[in-house]
Structures are given as C-alpha cells and as structure tokens.
C-alpha positions in Angstrom: 18.1 -3.3 -5.4 14.5 -3.3 -5.1 12.2 -1.1 -7.3 8.5 0.2 -7.1 7.0 -2.3 -9.8 3.5 -3.0 -11.1 2.2 -6.4 -9.6 3.5 -9.5 -11.9 3.0 -13.1 -11.5 6.7 -13.1 -11.3 6.5 -13.1 -7.8 3.9 -15.8 -6.8 6.0 -17.9 -5.1 7.5 -15.1 -2.5 4.1 -13.5 -2.5 2.9 -16.7 -1.0 5.6 -17.0 1.6 4.9 -13.3 2.5 1.0 -13.7 2.7 1.9 -16.5 5.1 4.1 -14.2 7.2 1.1 -11.5 7.4 -1.0 -14.3 8.5 1.3 -15.7 11.1 1.2 -11.8 13.0 -2.5 -12.1 13.0 -3.2 -10.7 9.9 -6.6 -11.2 7.4 -9.4 -10.9 9.8 -12.2 -9.2 10.1 -10.8 -6.6 12.3 -7.9 -6.2 9.9 -9.2 -2.9 7.7 -5.8 -2.6 5.6 -5.3 -3.8 2.0 -3.3 -6.4 2.9 -5.9 -7.7 5.2 -9.1 -7.0 2.8 -6.7 -9.5 0.0 -6.6 -12.0 2.5 -10.0 -12.6 2.9 -11.0 -12.1 -0.4 -8.2 -14.1 -2.6 -6.2 -16.2 -0.2 -8.5 -19.3 -0.9 -7.7 -18.7 -4.6 -4.0 -17.0 -5.2 -2.4 -20.3 -4.4 -2.8 -21.7 -8.1 -1.1 -19.4 -11.0 -4.7 -18.8 -12.5 -5.9 -17.6 -9.5 -2.9 -15.7 -9.0 -3.0 -14.1 -12.0 -6.7 -12.8 -11.8 -5.6 -11.3 -8.3 -2.7 -9.8 -10.5 -4.9 -8.5 -13.1 -7.7 -7.1 -10.1 -5.0 -5.1 -8.8 -3.6 -3.9 -12.2 -7.2 -2.7 -13.0 -7.3 -0.6 -9.7 -5.8 2.4 -11.4 -8.2 2.6 -14.1 -10.9 5.2 -13.5 -13.7 3.0 -15.1 -12.9 -0.3 -12.9 -15.8 -1.3 -10.9 -15.1 -0.3 -7.0 -17.3 -0.3 -3.8 -18.9 3.0 -3.1 -16.3 5.4 -1.8 -13.4 3.7 -3.3 -11.2 6.0 -5.7 -8.7 4.9 -8.4 -5.9 3.7 -7.1 -2.2 2.9 -8.1 -0.8 -0.2 -7.0 2.8 -1.0 -6.8 4.8 -3.7 -5.1 8.4 -3.3 -3.6 10.2 -6.1 -5.4 13.9 -7.5 -5.4 13.7 -9.3 -8.5 10.7 -11.6 -8.3 11.4 -11.3 -4.3 7.9 -9.8 -3.1 9.2 -7.3 -0.3 6.0 -5.3 -0.1 3.3 -3.1 -1.3 2.4 0.9 -1.7 -0.8 2.2 -3.1 -1.1 5.7 -4.7 -4.8 6.8 -4.2 -5.4 9.1 -7.7 -7.6 11.6 -5.3 -8.7 11.4 -1.5 -11.8 9.3 -0.6 -14.8 11.3 -0.3 -15.8 12.3 3.3 -13.5 11.4 6.3 -12.3 8.2 5.0 -10.4 10.4 2.6 -8.8 12.3 5.4 -8.5 9.2 7.4 -6.7 7.1 5.1 -4.9 9.6 2.5 -3.2 9.3 -0.5 -0.7 6.9 0.1 -0.5 3.6 2.2 2.5 0.9 2.5 3.1 -2.3 4.2 6.5 -4.1 4.4 6.3 -7.7 4.5 7.5 -9.0 8.7 10.6 -10.7 7.3 11.9 -7.6 5.7 11.2 -5.1 8.3 13.5 -2.6 9.9 15.9 -2.6 6.7 14.9 0.8 5.6 12.4 -0.6 2.4 9.5 1.6 3.9 11.5 4.7 3.6 12.9 3.6 0.3 9.3 2.9 -0.8 8.2 5.9 -0.1 10.5 8.1 -1.2 10.6 6.1 -4.7 6.7 7.0 -4.7 6.9 10.8 -4.3 7.5 11.2 -8.7 4.9 8.4 -9.3 2.3 10.6 -7.3 3.5 14.0 -9.5 3.3 12.1 -12.5 -0.4 10.9 -11.4 -0.7 15.3 -10.9 -0.4 15.0 -7.3 1.5 18.1 -6.0 1.8 17.0 -2.3 -0.1 13.7 -1.1 -1.6 13.1 2.1 -0.1 10.2 4.4 -1.6 9.1 7.7 -0.9 6.1 10.4 -1.7 5.3 13.8 -0.6 7.7 16.4 0.8 5.0 18.0 3.0 3.5 14.8 6.3 5.1 15.7 7.9 3.3 12.6 5.8 4.5 10.5 5.6 7.9 11.7 9.7 8.2 11.2 9.4 6.8 7.5 7.1 10.0 6.8 9.2 12.3 8.7 12.2 11.2 6.9 10.8 11.6 3.7 9.8 15.1 4.9 6.4 14.8 5.7 5.0 17.9 7.4 2.3 17.0 10.7 -1.3 18.0 9.8 -4.0 18.2 12.4 -4.6 14.8 13.8 -8.0 13.0 13.2 -9.2 10.5 15.8 -6.3 7.8 16.2 -4.8 9.0 13.1 -1.8 11.1 12.7 -1.8 13.1 9.6 1.1 14.5 7.4 1.7 16.5 4.0 4.4 15.2 1.6 5.3 17.1 -1.4 6.1 15.2 -4.1 8.7 17.4 -6.1 
C-alpha cells in the first residue's frame, strides 16, 4: 500500500523511469513551471548516477529547513514521495507558509503530481488525504490548494478531500482544505 515518505535513494530506478514518462508527455521545458519541470531542468543531467541522485535527494530533504538557501519568494517546503515500497508513484510538497505576495495565493500550500503511468487510480486523492495530518503537524489548521481551472482531475481530487472553494485568481481555482 503506498504511503507518503521523505525522498529516498532506494527509489532511484523507479524515479528515473517516472521522469522519463514525464519527459515523454512534454514536461521539463522552459514553460513547465512545476516542481517536476524545475527538477528535470536542474538535475536530469546528474541524477542518473547514484552519487548525483543522492545529491538530489539531499537537496529535496533540505528544503524543509528554514536555514536552507533558496531563491527569493520561496519558502520552506516538506517534499514527500508517494511510494509503494521502492516504486515512485508521485510527489507532494507542503509549503510551511504561503509564499510572499501573489505567488502564495497562486501556488498555495500543497502541490502534488502523479507519474503518468500511475494516474487514474486514486493516488492523488490518497496523497492529499495523507498529507492533511502532516500539514496540521506543521501548524497549518487549513491549507490553500490551487489548480488550473481546466484541470478537472485535480479539482475533483481537492473536492473529494473536502476542499472549500475560494475566489478564483487568474487561471487558478483556489480551495481551502481543513487539515484536521
């Protein structure tokens, strides 16, 4: 049964296969502003080796720490992988607070992504449900979650988890989700 766990080098092989799936669907280009896209651009050239992958995993784990250097506007973020044993199925990020300015309202507290070959099996809904107590433990009584207005699968995931609609911003639907 899958669970949300910190990134681990044990998922190296499966992670690389998942990233190949993302690339095959067109992810990773300069117009891909997702975490998957950013990671593909920054780390794909080095994460094929065990040492390169270990550096990538260390980078992800360090994102939860307040003292970690990060670009302006980025906030501490707990990165979790949805794993079934060592099989990488997806990723979920919990931002410890909203980013400053409109970026926080646009991106929200939680973002998630399921690898292409694992979609339409309820993984996103289960990941989001599993993240709620973790967000509560970070001191977040409720979280803002956003999705593109035309992303019906993500909208359904948020609504299945009890997301309450908030005013739309640009092309983003916004929902507040209680964590308890």
